[in-house]
Backbone of each chain as nested JSON, in Angstrom:
{
  "chains": [
    {"id": "A", "residues": [
      {"number": 1, "name": "UNK", "atoms": {"N": [56.372, 122.529, 136.407], "CA": [55.902, 121.335, 137.113], "C": [56.492, 120.062, 136.485]}},
      {"number": 2, "name": "UNK", "atoms": {"N": [56.328, 119.958, 135.15], "CA": [56.818, 118.77, 134.46], "C": [58.331, 118.654, 134.589]}},
      {"number": 3, "name": "UNK", "atoms": {"N": [58.997, 119.804, 134.595], "CA": [60.456, 119.788, 134.759], "C": [60.827, 119.248, 136.139]}},
      {"number": 4, "name": "UNK", "atoms": {"N": [60.026, 119.558, 137.132], "CA": [60.301, 119.035, 138.484], "C": [60.087, 117.524, 138.535]}},
      {"number": 5, "name": "UNK", "atoms": {"N": [59.089, 117.047, 137.794], "CA": [58.805, 115.596, 137.808], "C": [59.841, 114.834, 136.97]}},
      {"number": 6, "name": "UNK", "atoms": {"N": [60.124, 115.355, 135.756], "CA": [60.888, 114.547, 134.788], "C": [62.185, 115.196, 134.293]}},
      {"number": 7, "name": "UNK", "atoms": {"N": [62.44, 116.471, 134.677], "CA": [63.553, 117.22, 134.1], "C": [64.877, 116.471, 134.103]}},
      {"number": 8, "name": "UNK", "atoms": {"N": [65.24, 115.926, 135.256], "CA": [66.555, 115.305, 135.367], "C": [66.655, 114.073, 134.468]}},
      {"number": 9, "name": "UNK", "atoms": {"N": [65.648, 113.215, 134.522], "CA": [65.71, 112.013, 133.669], "C": [65.544, 112.336, 132.187]}},
      {"number": 10, "name": "UNK", "atoms": {"N": [64.802, 113.416, 131.87], "CA": [64.685, 113.835, 130.463], "C": [66.05, 114.229, 129.908]}},
      {"number": 11, "name": "UNK", "atoms": {"N": [66.779, 115.045, 130.683], "CA": [68.09, 115.503, 130.204], "C": [69.073, 114.34, 130.083]}},
      {"number": 12, "name": "UNK", "atoms": {"N": [68.944, 113.398, 130.984], "CA": [69.821, 112.226, 130.951], "C": [69.504, 111.35, 129.727]}},
      {"number": 13, "name": "UNK", "atoms": {"N": [68.225, 111.246, 129.388], "CA": [67.804, 110.425, 128.243], "C": [68.251, 111.036, 126.925]}},
      {"number": 14, "name": "UNK", "atoms": {"N": [68.213, 112.384, 126.882], "CA": [68.648, 113.089, 125.676], "C": [67.532, 113.307, 124.663]}},
      {"number": 15, "name": "UNK", "atoms": {"N": [67.786, 114.172, 123.663], "CA": [66.733, 114.563, 122.725], "C": [66.228, 113.431, 121.82]}},
      {"number": 16, "name": "UNK", "atoms": {"N": [67.13, 112.581, 121.338], "CA": [66.686, 111.544, 120.387], "C": [65.618, 110.632, 121.004]}},
      {"number": 17, "name": "UNK", "atoms": {"N": [65.925, 110.038, 122.128], "CA": [64.981, 109.094, 122.73], "C": [63.738, 109.799, 123.272]}},
      {"number": 18, "name": "UNK", "atoms": {"N": [63.906, 111.058, 123.703], "CA": [62.737, 111.795, 124.192], "C": [61.778, 112.074, 123.038]}},
      {"number": 19, "name": "UNK", "atoms": {"N": [62.335, 112.41, 121.884], "CA": [61.496, 112.647, 120.707], "C": [60.803, 111.353, 120.26]}},
      {"number": 20, "name": "UNK", "atoms": {"N": [61.501, 110.238, 120.377], "CA": [60.859, 108.963, 120.012], "C": [59.7, 108.642, 120.949]}},
      {"number": 21, "name": "UNK", "atoms": {"N": [59.817, 109.027, 122.22], "CA": [58.678, 108.867, 123.135], "C": [57.502, 109.732, 122.688]}},
      {"number": 22, "name": "UNK", "atoms": {"N": [57.788, 110.959, 122.221], "CA": [56.71, 111.82, 121.722], "C": [56.031, 111.169, 120.519]}},
      {"number": 23, "name": "UNK", "atoms": {"N": [56.846, 110.656, 119.595], "CA": [56.287, 109.982, 118.416], "C": [55.39, 108.818, 118.862]}},
      {"number": 24, "name": "UNK", "atoms": {"N": [55.871, 108.065, 119.832], "CA": [55.114, 106.933, 120.354], "C": [53.771, 107.373, 120.952]}},
      {"number": 25, "name": "UNK", "atoms": {"N": [53.783, 108.477, 121.68], "CA": [52.527, 108.956, 122.295], "C": [51.552, 109.468, 121.243]}},
      {"number": 26, "name": "UNK", "atoms": {"N": [52.076, 110.121, 120.193], "CA": [51.185, 110.554, 119.107], "C": [50.568, 109.31, 118.466]}},
      {"number": 27, "name": "UNK", "atoms": {"N": [51.341, 108.226, 118.398], "CA": [50.801, 106.946, 117.93], "C": [49.656, 106.455, 118.8]}},
      {"number": 28, "name": "UNK", "atoms": {"N": [49.752, 106.665, 120.089], "CA": [48.667, 106.23, 120.983], "C": [47.412, 107.088, 120.801]}},
      {"number": 29, "name": "UNK", "atoms": {"N": [47.605, 108.376, 120.474], "CA": [46.446, 109.207, 120.122], "C": [45.783, 108.625, 118.864]}},
      {"number": 30, "name": "UNK", "atoms": {"N": [46.614, 108.263, 117.88], "CA": [46.082, 107.655, 116.647], "C": [45.295, 106.391, 116.956]}},
      {"number": 31, "name": "UNK", "atoms": {"N": [45.806, 105.615, 117.908], "CA": [45.146, 104.366, 118.259], "C": [43.745, 104.611, 118.819]}},
      {"number": 32, "name": "UNK", "atoms": {"N": [43.596, 105.649, 119.636], "CA": [42.259, 105.976, 120.147], "C": [41.346, 106.348, 118.98]}},
      {"number": 33, "name": "UNK", "atoms": {"N": [41.908, 107.084, 117.995], "CA": [41.102, 107.487, 116.835], "C": [40.65, 106.275, 116.016]}},
      {"number": 34, "name": "UNK", "atoms": {"N": [41.553, 105.342, 115.765], "CA": [41.18, 104.245, 114.864], "C": [40.496, 103.082, 115.58]}},
      {"number": 35, "name": "UNK", "atoms": {"N": [40.747, 102.923, 116.887], "CA": [40.156, 101.799, 117.615], "C": [39.054, 102.203, 118.586]}},
      {"number": 36, "name": "UNK", "atoms": {"N": [38.924, 103.499, 118.873], "CA": [37.913, 103.951, 119.829], "C": [38.15, 103.353, 121.198]}},
      {"number": 37, "name": "UNK", "atoms": {"N": [37.062, 103.005, 121.878], "CA": [37.183, 102.533, 123.263], "C": [37.965, 101.243, 123.381]}},
      {"number": 38, "name": "UNK", "atoms": {"N": [37.999, 100.455, 122.297], "CA": [38.733, 99.181, 122.375], "C": [40.244, 99.409, 122.404]}},
      {"number": 39, "name": "UNK", "atoms": {"N": [40.672, 100.678, 122.269], "CA": [42.105, 100.97, 122.449], "C": [42.468, 100.841, 123.924]}},
      {"number": 40, "name": "UNK", "atoms": {"N": [41.463, 100.839, 124.805], "CA": [41.728, 100.748, 126.232], "C": [42.216, 102.066, 126.822]}},
      {"number": 41, "name": "UNK", "atoms": {"N": [42.191, 103.123, 126.03], "CA": [42.623, 104.42, 126.555], "C": [41.63, 105.494, 126.131]}},
      {"number": 42, "name": "UNK", "atoms": {"N": [42.022, 106.743, 126.257], "CA": [41.125, 107.85, 125.913], "C": [41.932, 108.998, 125.348]}},
      {"number": 43, "name": "UNK", "atoms": {"N": [41.246, 109.879, 124.615], "CA": [41.918, 111.08, 124.125], "C": [42.485, 111.899, 125.283]}},
      {"number": 44, "name": "UNK", "atoms": {"N": [41.743, 111.979, 126.382], "CA": [42.219, 112.785, 127.524], "C": [43.611, 112.321, 127.962]}},
      {"number": 45, "name": "UNK", "atoms": {"N": [43.73, 111.006, 128.201], "CA": [45.003, 110.457, 128.691], "C": [46.098, 110.596, 127.632]}},
      {"number": 46, "name": "UNK", "atoms": {"N": [45.807, 110.227, 126.4], "CA": [46.861, 110.201, 125.375], "C": [47.272, 111.596, 124.931]}},
      {"number": 47, "name": "UNK", "atoms": {"N": [46.325, 112.535, 124.889], "CA": [46.71, 113.907, 124.552], "C": [47.514, 114.538, 125.689]}},
      {"number": 48, "name": "UNK", "atoms": {"N": [47.165, 114.211, 126.936], "CA": [47.962, 114.705, 128.075], "C": [49.372, 114.128, 127.997]}},
      {"number": 49, "name": "UNK", "atoms": {"N": [49.491, 112.848, 127.68], "CA": [50.818, 112.224, 127.567], "C": [51.613, 112.81, 126.398]}},
      {"number": 50, "name": "UNK", "atoms": {"N": [50.954, 113.014, 125.257], "CA": [51.646, 113.598, 124.1], "C": [52.145, 115.0, 124.45]}},
      {"number": 51, "name": "UNK", "atoms": {"N": [51.302, 115.785, 125.119], "CA": [51.717, 117.128, 125.536], "C": [52.886, 117.05, 126.515]}},
      {"number": 52, "name": "UNK", "atoms": {"N": [52.834, 116.108, 127.441], "CA": [53.921, 115.957, 128.422], "C": [55.25, 115.663, 127.716]}},
      {"number": 53, "name": "UNK", "atoms": {"N": [55.226, 114.763, 126.714], "CA": [56.469, 114.45, 126.003], "C": [56.916, 115.612, 125.127]}},
      {"number": 54, "name": "UNK", "atoms": {"N": [55.981, 116.354, 124.569], "CA": [56.354, 117.545, 123.798], "C": [57.064, 118.556, 124.717]}},
      {"number": 55, "name": "UNK", "atoms": {"N": [56.515, 118.749, 125.916], "CA": [57.126, 119.689, 126.863], "C": [58.466, 119.159, 127.364]}},
      {"number": 56, "name": "UNK", "atoms": {"N": [58.557, 117.834, 127.573], "CA": [59.828, 117.241, 127.987], "C": [60.891, 117.461, 126.91]}},
      {"number": 57, "name": "UNK", "atoms": {"N": [60.521, 117.203, 125.661], "CA": [61.476, 117.394, 124.573], "C": [61.935, 118.858, 124.519]}},
      {"number": 58, "name": "UNK", "atoms": {"N": [60.978, 119.775, 124.638], "CA": [61.321, 121.203, 124.618], "C": [62.288, 121.541, 125.753]}},
      {"number": 59, "name": "UNK", "atoms": {"N": [62.038, 120.977, 126.939], "CA": [62.969, 121.187, 128.057], "C": [64.372, 120.715, 127.703]}},
      {"number": 60, "name": "UNK", "atoms": {"N": [64.44, 119.511, 127.108], "CA": [65.747, 118.934, 126.783], "C": [66.521, 119.817, 125.801]}},
      {"number": 61, "name": "UNK", "atoms": {"N": [65.817, 120.386, 124.813], "CA": [66.518, 121.214, 123.822], "C": [66.518, 122.696, 124.214]}},
      {"number": 62, "name": "UNK", "atoms": {"N": [66.028, 123.003, 125.418], "CA": [66.14, 124.36, 125.938], "C": [65.194, 125.371, 125.314]}},
      {"number": 63, "name": "UNK", "atoms": {"N": [64.003, 124.896, 124.885], "CA": [63.023, 125.817, 124.308], "C": [61.872, 126.05, 125.289]}},
      {"number": 64, "name": "UNK", "atoms": {"N": [61.491, 127.314, 125.475], "CA": [60.306, 127.663, 126.246], "C": [59.127, 127.636, 125.273]}},
      {"number": 65, "name": "UNK", "atoms": {"N": [58.365, 126.541, 125.306], "CA": [57.303, 126.35, 124.291], "C": [56.221, 127.402, 124.403]}},
      {"number": 66, "name": "UNK", "atoms": {"N": [55.887, 127.771, 125.644], "CA": [54.817, 128.749, 125.816], "C": [55.215, 130.059, 125.111]}},
      {"number": 67, "name": "UNK", "atoms": {"N": [56.455, 130.465, 125.356], "CA": [56.949, 131.695, 124.735], "C": [56.979, 131.557, 123.202]}},
      {"number": 68, "name": "UNK", "atoms": {"N": [57.495, 130.4, 122.725], "CA": [57.589, 130.175, 121.278], "C": [56.193, 130.164, 120.647]}},
      {"number": 69, "name": "UNK", "atoms": {"N": [55.239, 129.559, 121.355], "CA": [53.867, 129.464, 120.857], "C": [53.224, 130.85, 120.768]}},
      {"number": 70, "name": "UNK", "atoms": {"N": [53.389, 131.635, 121.842], "CA": [52.779, 132.971, 121.85], "C": [53.429, 133.878, 120.804]}},
      {"number": 71, "name": "UNK", "atoms": {"N": [54.731, 133.708, 120.624], "CA": [55.426, 134.505, 119.613], "C": [54.875, 134.196, 118.214]}},
      {"number": 72, "name": "UNK", "atoms": {"N": [54.599, 132.89, 117.978], "CA": [54.186, 132.478, 116.629], "C": [52.683, 132.647, 116.39]}},
      {"number": 73, "name": "UNK", "atoms": {"N": [51.867, 132.395, 117.421], "CA": [50.413, 132.4, 117.221], "C": [49.686, 133.498, 118.001]}},
      {"number": 74, "name": "UNK", "atoms": {"N": [50.435, 134.276, 118.777], "CA": [49.805, 135.235, 119.686], "C": [49.067, 136.363, 118.998]}},
      {"number": 75, "name": "UNK", "atoms": {"N": [49.389, 136.64, 117.726], "CA": [48.661, 137.734, 117.076], "C": [47.962, 137.27, 115.797]}},
      {"number": 76, "name": "UNK", "atoms": {"N": [47.622, 135.956, 115.768], "CA": [46.874, 135.437, 114.613], "C": [47.675, 134.399, 113.855]}},
      {"number": 77, "name": "UNK", "atoms": {"N": [47.127, 133.941, 112.756], "CA": [47.792, 132.924, 111.935], "C": [49.145, 133.457, 111.443]}},
      {"number": 78, "name": "UNK", "atoms": {"N": [50.235, 132.685, 111.651], "CA": [51.547, 133.195, 111.223], "C": [51.7, 133.31, 109.7]}},
      {"number": 79, "name": "UNK", "atoms": {"N": [50.83, 132.651, 108.94], "CA": [50.922, 132.771, 107.482], "C": [50.126, 133.974, 106.958]}},
      {"number": 80, "name": "UNK", "atoms": {"N": [48.816, 134.021, 107.253], "CA": [47.992, 135.106, 106.699], "C": [47.882, 136.308, 107.644]}},
      {"number": 81, "name": "UNK", "atoms": {"N": [48.219, 136.094, 108.936], "CA": [48.139, 137.195, 109.896], "C": [46.745, 137.492, 110.411]}},
      {"number": 82, "name": "UNK", "atoms": {"N": [45.748, 136.701, 109.981], "CA": [44.365, 137.015, 110.343], "C": [43.789, 136.142, 111.469]}},
      {"number": 83, "name": "UNK", "atoms": {"N": [42.753, 136.666, 112.121], "CA": [41.934, 135.937, 113.088], "C": [40.485, 136.12, 112.676]}},
      {"number": 84, "name": "UNK", "atoms": {"N": [39.747, 135.093, 112.22], "CA": [40.255, 133.749, 111.953], "C": [41.149, 133.709, 110.716]}},
      {"number": 85, "name": "UNK", "atoms": {"N": [41.901, 132.616, 110.634], "CA": [42.793, 132.38, 109.495], "C": [42.021, 132.399, 108.175]}},
      {"number": 86, "name": "UNK", "atoms": {"N": [42.61, 133.074, 107.168], "CA": [41.965, 133.104, 105.844], "C": [42.878, 132.497, 104.766]}},
      {"number": 87, "name": "UNK", "atoms": {"N": [43.868, 131.683, 105.22], "CA": [44.712, 130.963, 104.251], "C": [43.849, 130.025, 103.399]}},
      {"number": 88, "name": "UNK", "atoms": {"N": [44.362, 129.584, 102.231], "CA": [43.655, 128.528, 101.506], "C": [43.467, 127.315, 102.42]}},
      {"number": 89, "name": "UNK", "atoms": {"N": [42.332, 126.632, 102.293], "CA": [42.04, 125.458, 103.15], "C": [43.125, 124.4, 103.031]}},
      {"number": 90, "name": "UNK", "atoms": {"N": [43.391, 123.722, 104.151], "CA": [44.319, 122.608, 104.106], "C": [44.022, 121.634, 105.211]}}
    ]},
    {"id": "B", "residues": [
      {"number": 1, "name": "UNK", "atoms": {"N": [42.407, 131.208, 122.043], "CA": [43.028, 131.968, 120.95], "C": [43.106, 131.118, 119.671]}},
      {"number": 2, "name": "UNK", "atoms": {"N": [43.71, 129.913, 119.821], "CA": [43.872, 129.052, 118.655], "C": [42.517, 128.671, 118.062]}},
      {"number": 3, "name": "UNK", "atoms": {"N": [41.536, 128.489, 118.93], "CA": [40.194, 128.155, 118.449], "C": [39.62, 129.314, 117.628]}},
      {"number": 4, "name": "UNK", "atoms": {"N": [39.934, 130.53, 118.036], "CA": [39.451, 131.693, 117.27], "C": [40.142, 131.764, 115.916]}},
      {"number": 5, "name": "UNK", "atoms": {"N": [41.426, 131.37, 115.873], "CA": [42.148, 131.43, 114.588], "C": [41.731, 130.279, 113.671]}},
      {"number": 6, "name": "UNK", "atoms": {"N": [41.673, 129.053, 114.244], "CA": [41.549, 127.867, 113.386], "C": [40.323, 126.983, 113.675]}},
      {"number": 7, "name": "UNK", "atoms": {"N": [39.555, 127.304, 114.748], "CA": [38.484, 126.399, 115.19], "C": [37.549, 125.938, 114.088]}},
      {"number": 8, "name": "UNK", "atoms": {"N": [37.064, 126.89, 113.304], "CA": [36.068, 126.541, 112.297], "C": [36.658, 125.621, 111.231]}},
      {"number": 9, "name": "UNK", "atoms": {"N": [37.834, 125.977, 110.723], "CA": [38.435, 125.123, 109.686], "C": [38.92, 123.788, 110.245]}},
      {"number": 10, "name": "UNK", "atoms": {"N": [39.317, 123.76, 111.545], "CA": [39.711, 122.491, 112.167], "C": [38.525, 121.522, 112.206]}},
      {"number": 11, "name": "UNK", "atoms": {"N": [37.372, 122.04, 112.635], "CA": [36.198, 121.165, 112.734], "C": [35.749, 120.689, 111.354]}},
      {"number": 12, "name": "UNK", "atoms": {"N": [35.876, 121.541, 110.375], "CA": [35.502, 121.191, 108.999], "C": [36.448, 120.116, 108.441]}},
      {"number": 13, "name": "UNK", "atoms": {"N": [37.746, 120.222, 108.789], "CA": [38.749, 119.273, 108.307], "C": [38.558, 117.898, 108.931]}},
      {"number": 14, "name": "UNK", "atoms": {"N": [38.142, 117.895, 110.216], "CA": [37.877, 116.632, 110.901], "C": [39.104, 116.068, 111.597]}},
      {"number": 15, "name": "UNK", "atoms": {"N": [38.9, 115.059, 112.477], "CA": [40.001, 114.551, 113.301], "C": [41.096, 113.825, 112.521]}},
      {"number": 16, "name": "UNK", "atoms": {"N": [40.728, 113.055, 111.493], "CA": [41.759, 112.275, 110.789], "C": [42.831, 113.174, 110.183]}},
      {"number": 17, "name": "UNK", "atoms": {"N": [42.402, 114.119, 109.366], "CA": [43.382, 114.968, 108.68], "C": [44.087, 115.917, 109.649]}},
      {"number": 18, "name": "UNK", "atoms": {"N": [43.396, 116.315, 110.717], "CA": [44.042, 117.19, 111.705], "C": [45.156, 116.421, 112.422]}},
      {"number": 19, "name": "UNK", "atoms": {"N": [44.9, 115.142, 112.721], "CA": [45.938, 114.332, 113.365], "C": [47.122, 114.099, 112.424]}},
      {"number": 20, "name": "UNK", "atoms": {"N": [46.832, 113.94, 111.136], "CA": [47.932, 113.779, 110.177], "C": [48.794, 115.039, 110.102]}},
      {"number": 21, "name": "UNK", "atoms": {"N": [48.177, 116.207, 110.263], "CA": [48.971, 117.441, 110.333], "C": [49.868, 117.437, 111.564]}},
      {"number": 22, "name": "UNK", "atoms": {"N": [49.338, 116.944, 112.69], "CA": [50.171, 116.857, 113.9], "C": [51.362, 115.931, 113.666]}},
      {"number": 23, "name": "UNK", "atoms": {"N": [51.085, 114.772, 113.061], "CA": [52.165, 113.826, 112.75], "C": [53.216, 114.51, 111.874]}},
      {"number": 24, "name": "UNK", "atoms": {"N": [52.743, 115.236, 110.875], "CA": [53.638, 115.941, 109.968], "C": [54.512, 116.969, 110.714]}},
      {"number": 25, "name": "UNK", "atoms": {"N": [53.914, 117.684, 111.657], "CA": [54.681, 118.694, 112.402], "C": [55.703, 118.038, 113.332]}},
      {"number": 26, "name": "UNK", "atoms": {"N": [55.34, 116.903, 113.925], "CA": [56.321, 116.185, 114.756], "C": [57.482, 115.751, 113.858]}},
      {"number": 27, "name": "UNK", "atoms": {"N": [57.174, 115.401, 112.619], "CA": [58.218, 115.094, 111.639], "C": [59.147, 116.284, 111.406]}},
      {"number": 28, "name": "UNK", "atoms": {"N": [58.595, 117.477, 111.399], "CA": [59.439, 118.665, 111.193], "C": [60.328, 118.932, 112.406]}},
      {"number": 29, "name": "UNK", "atoms": {"N": [59.823, 118.604, 113.604], "CA": [60.686, 118.687, 114.789], "C": [61.853, 117.704, 114.622]}},
      {"number": 30, "name": "UNK", "atoms": {"N": [61.546, 116.487, 114.167], "CA": [62.598, 115.485, 113.915], "C": [63.617, 116.0, 112.92]}},
      {"number": 31, "name": "UNK", "atoms": {"N": [63.123, 116.7, 111.906], "CA": [64.014, 117.223, 110.877], "C": [65.014, 118.22, 111.46]}},
      {"number": 32, "name": "UNK", "atoms": {"N": [64.56, 119.07, 112.377], "CA": [65.486, 120.006, 113.023], "C": [66.534, 119.215, 113.811]}},
      {"number": 33, "name": "UNK", "atoms": {"N": [66.084, 118.132, 114.468], "CA": [67.023, 117.318, 115.253], "C": [68.088, 116.665, 114.364]}},
      {"number": 34, "name": "UNK", "atoms": {"N": [67.662, 116.091, 113.24], "CA": [68.633, 115.334, 112.44], "C": [69.415, 116.201, 111.457]}},
      {"number": 35, "name": "UNK", "atoms": {"N": [68.829, 117.35, 111.055], "CA": [69.523, 118.199, 110.072], "C": [70.092, 119.488, 110.653]}},
      {"number": 36, "name": "UNK", "atoms": {"N": [69.668, 119.843, 111.88], "CA": [70.141, 121.094, 112.473], "C": [69.723, 122.297, 111.649]}},
      {"number": 37, "name": "UNK", "atoms": {"N": [70.594, 123.288, 111.563], "CA": [70.228, 124.545, 110.902], "C": [69.926, 124.366, 109.418]}},
      {"number": 38, "name": "UNK", "atoms": {"N": [70.499, 123.296, 108.811], "CA": [70.24, 123.1, 107.383], "C": [68.799, 122.639, 107.128]}},
      {"number": 39, "name": "UNK", "atoms": {"N": [68.033, 122.383, 108.207], "CA": [66.605, 122.087, 108.018], "C": [65.875, 123.368, 107.58]}},
      {"number": 40, "name": "UNK", "atoms": {"N": [66.504, 124.515, 107.769], "CA": [65.857, 125.776, 107.405], "C": [64.809, 126.21, 108.415]}},
      {"number": 41, "name": "UNK", "atoms": {"N": [64.713, 125.494, 109.529], "CA": [63.742, 125.887, 110.538], "C": [64.395, 125.836, 111.916]}},
      {"number": 42, "name": "UNK", "atoms": {"N": [63.587, 125.868, 112.969], "CA": [64.129, 125.872, 114.331], "C": [63.189, 125.099, 115.248]}},
      {"number": 43, "name": "UNK", "atoms": {"N": [63.732, 124.664, 116.378], "CA": [62.875, 124.022, 117.383], "C": [61.747, 124.938, 117.819]}},
      {"number": 44, "name": "UNK", "atoms": {"N": [62.051, 126.241, 117.966], "CA": [61.012, 127.175, 118.423], "C": [59.794, 127.123, 117.501]}},
      {"number": 45, "name": "UNK", "atoms": {"N": [60.063, 127.26, 116.195], "CA": [58.958, 127.282, 115.229], "C": [58.251, 125.928, 115.168]}},
      {"number": 46, "name": "UNK", "atoms": {"N": [59.018, 124.852, 115.079], "CA": [58.395, 123.535, 114.869], "C": [57.691, 123.018, 116.125]}},
      {"number": 47, "name": "UNK", "atoms": {"N": [58.231, 123.321, 117.306], "CA": [57.531, 122.916, 118.531], "C": [56.257, 123.741, 118.719]}},
      {"number": 48, "name": "UNK", "atoms": {"N": [56.303, 125.023, 118.352], "CA": [55.084, 125.841, 118.409], "C": [54.028, 125.28, 117.459]}},
      {"number": 49, "name": "UNK", "atoms": {"N": [54.465, 124.896, 116.244], "CA": [53.52, 124.337, 115.271], "C": [52.973, 122.986, 115.743]}},
      {"number": 50, "name": "UNK", "atoms": {"N": [53.837, 122.139, 116.297], "CA": [53.371, 120.836, 116.801], "C": [52.352, 121.046, 117.915]}},
      {"number": 51, "name": "UNK", "atoms": {"N": [52.641, 121.983, 118.82], "CA": [51.693, 122.272, 119.903], "C": [50.378, 122.797, 119.335]}},
      {"number": 52, "name": "UNK", "atoms": {"N": [50.467, 123.661, 118.331], "CA": [49.248, 124.209, 117.727], "C": [48.372, 123.105, 117.143]}},
      {"number": 53, "name": "UNK", "atoms": {"N": [48.999, 122.139, 116.451], "CA": [48.208, 121.049, 115.867], "C": [47.683, 120.104, 116.949]}},
      {"number": 54, "name": "UNK", "atoms": {"N": [48.433, 119.911, 118.011], "CA": [47.935, 119.096, 119.128], "C": [46.684, 119.756, 119.73]}},
      {"number": 55, "name": "UNK", "atoms": {"N": [46.751, 121.078, 119.917], "CA": [45.609, 121.795, 120.483], "C": [44.437, 121.803, 119.505]}},
      {"number": 56, "name": "UNK", "atoms": {"N": [44.735, 121.929, 118.201], "CA": [43.668, 121.872, 117.193], "C": [42.978, 120.514, 117.226]}},
      {"number": 57, "name": "UNK", "atoms": {"N": [43.778, 119.449, 117.28], "CA": [43.188, 118.115, 117.326], "C": [42.311, 117.958, 118.562]}},
      {"number": 58, "name": "UNK", "atoms": {"N": [42.814, 118.412, 119.703], "CA": [42.042, 118.325, 120.947], "C": [40.721, 119.083, 120.814]}},
      {"number": 59, "name": "UNK", "atoms": {"N": [40.772, 120.272, 120.196], "CA": [39.535, 121.023, 119.949], "C": [38.549, 120.204, 119.128]}},
      {"number": 60, "name": "UNK", "atoms": {"N": [39.071, 119.575, 118.065], "CA": [38.188, 118.821, 117.164], "C": [37.507, 117.661, 117.888]}},
      {"number": 61, "name": "UNK", "atoms": {"N": [38.234, 116.98, 118.769], "CA": [37.643, 115.84, 119.477], "C": [37.042, 116.248, 120.827]}},
      {"number": 62, "name": "UNK", "atoms": {"N": [37.004, 117.572, 121.092], "CA": [36.297, 118.06, 122.27], "C": [37.001, 117.821, 123.594]}},
      {"number": 63, "name": "UNK", "atoms": {"N": [38.342, 117.797, 123.57], "CA": [39.083, 117.608, 124.817], "C": [39.737, 118.927, 125.249]}},
      {"number": 64, "name": "UNK", "atoms": {"N": [39.591, 119.265, 126.523], "CA": [40.306, 120.394, 127.106], "C": [41.656, 119.87, 127.582]}},
      {"number": 65, "name": "UNK", "atoms": {"N": [42.694, 120.117, 126.765], "CA": [44.014, 119.513, 127.041], "C": [44.597, 120.029, 128.347]}},
      {"number": 66, "name": "UNK", "atoms": {"N": [44.409, 121.319, 128.624], "CA": [44.979, 121.87, 129.849], "C": [44.409, 121.122, 131.056]}},
      {"number": 67, "name": "UNK", "atoms": {"N": [43.088, 120.941, 131.034], "CA": [42.412, 120.224, 132.126], "C": [42.891, 118.772, 132.207]}},
      {"number": 68, "name": "UNK", "atoms": {"N": [42.974, 118.114, 131.033], "CA": [43.408, 116.707, 130.991], "C": [44.848, 116.578, 131.49]}},
      {"number": 69, "name": "UNK", "atoms": {"N": [45.684, 117.546, 131.099], "CA": [47.094, 117.53, 131.505], "C": [47.231, 117.705, 133.018]}},
      {"number": 70, "name": "UNK", "atoms": {"N": [46.499, 118.684, 133.558], "CA": [46.603, 118.937, 135.002], "C": [46.041, 117.767, 135.806]}},
      {"number": 71, "name": "UNK", "atoms": {"N": [44.983, 117.156, 135.269], "CA": [44.397, 115.998, 135.958], "C": [45.422, 114.865, 136.032]}},
      {"number": 72, "name": "UNK", "atoms": {"N": [46.169, 114.687, 134.918], "CA": [47.082, 113.545, 134.848], "C": [48.443, 113.819, 135.494]}},
      {"number": 73, "name": "UNK", "atoms": {"N": [48.944, 115.035, 135.366], "CA": [50.306, 115.336, 135.849], "C": [50.349, 116.346, 136.994]}},
      {"number": 74, "name": "UNK", "atoms": {"N": [49.189, 116.867, 137.394], "CA": [49.153, 117.963, 138.363], "C": [49.66, 117.594, 139.752]}},
      {"number": 75, "name": "UNK", "atoms": {"N": [49.657, 116.306, 140.087], "CA": [50.145, 115.956, 141.425], "C": [51.307, 114.976, 141.365]}},
      {"number": 76, "name": "UNK", "atoms": {"N": [52.059, 115.017, 140.239], "CA": [53.241, 114.15, 140.127], "C": [53.114, 113.146, 139.012]}},
      {"number": 77, "name": "UNK", "atoms": {"N": [54.081, 112.272, 138.902], "CA": [54.073, 111.244, 137.857], "C": [52.846, 110.348, 138.017]}},
      {"number": 78, "name": "UNK", "atoms": {"N": [52.062, 110.157, 136.926], "CA": [50.846, 109.329, 137.063], "C": [51.132, 107.85, 137.342]}},
      {"number": 79, "name": "UNK", "atoms": {"N": [52.361, 107.414, 137.093], "CA": [52.682, 106.01, 137.381], "C": [53.149, 105.814, 138.822]}},
      {"number": 80, "name": "UNK", "atoms": {"N": [54.206, 106.549, 139.228], "CA": [54.751, 106.34, 140.584], "C": [54.172, 107.309, 141.612]}},
      {"number": 81, "name": "UNK", "atoms": {"N": [53.539, 108.389, 141.137], "CA": [52.956, 109.357, 142.067], "C": [53.954, 110.318, 142.694]}},
      {"number": 82, "name": "UNK", "atoms": {"N": [55.228, 110.211, 142.31], "CA": [56.256, 111.031, 142.968], "C": [56.706, 112.253, 142.171]}},
      {"number": 83, "name": "UNK", "atoms": {"N": [57.268, 113.217, 142.882], "CA": [57.948, 114.388, 142.321], "C": [59.312, 114.499, 143.012]}},
      {"number": 84, "name": "UNK", "atoms": {"N": [60.436, 114.268, 142.309], "CA": [60.531, 113.798, 140.927], "C": [60.123, 112.326, 140.797]}},
      {"number": 85, "name": "UNK", "atoms": {"N": [59.844, 111.973, 139.538], "CA": [59.46, 110.599, 139.205], "C": [60.545, 109.61, 139.658]}},
      {"number": 86, "name": "UNK", "atoms": {"N": [60.091, 108.479, 140.244], "CA": [61.041, 107.452, 140.658], "C": [60.757, 106.107, 139.945]}},
      {"number": 87, "name": "UNK", "atoms": {"N": [60.032, 106.181, 138.816], "CA": [59.798, 104.976, 138.01], "C": [61.146, 104.437, 137.514]}},
      {"number": 88, "name": "UNK", "atoms": {"N": [61.189, 103.155, 137.101], "CA": [62.394, 102.68, 136.429], "C": [62.69, 103.565, 135.209]}},
      {"number": 89, "name": "UNK", "atoms": {"N": [63.957, 103.801, 134.913], "CA": [64.341, 104.679, 133.789], "C": [63.754, 104.167, 132.473]}},
      {"number": 90, "name": "UNK", "atoms": {"N": [63.43, 105.116, 131.599], "CA": [62.98, 104.736, 130.263], "C": [63.232, 105.852, 129.288]}}
    ]}
  ]
}
């Protein structure tokens, strides 16, 4: 879906600027955290936007994030291998 | 799935430190971009990790990202309303 909306312009923009948009959106999530409602936005909107830019970036660099995610997390924590994770706290 | 692996420790860690982990993972995606293979990692791994921390953060602040994403992008670009997007380039 996102590729249909933004795919062509994402590829034209290229990975560097697309990644900077992702960084910018993560900044807007931070703004909701530190400013609350006076940020004028919400976690719903900013997390959706951050996810959209993450998916756009993945499209640009040719990665299927869903597949990569399931490969890495589909059978538990990639470090300890357990569900729930039993790694040292961090 | 991710909530079963990390939910309890994510909630214990809280939103601030969970968001800092997301920032850190986006940094690792940047590292793959600027260093390539000499980063010792890959887009697949780092984008999966960034997505995992985004989902962890959303869990901590009680947002269903899939729902928020579909609400915002499910019927086209949230700014211009079109598929594909016809906003001014950015």
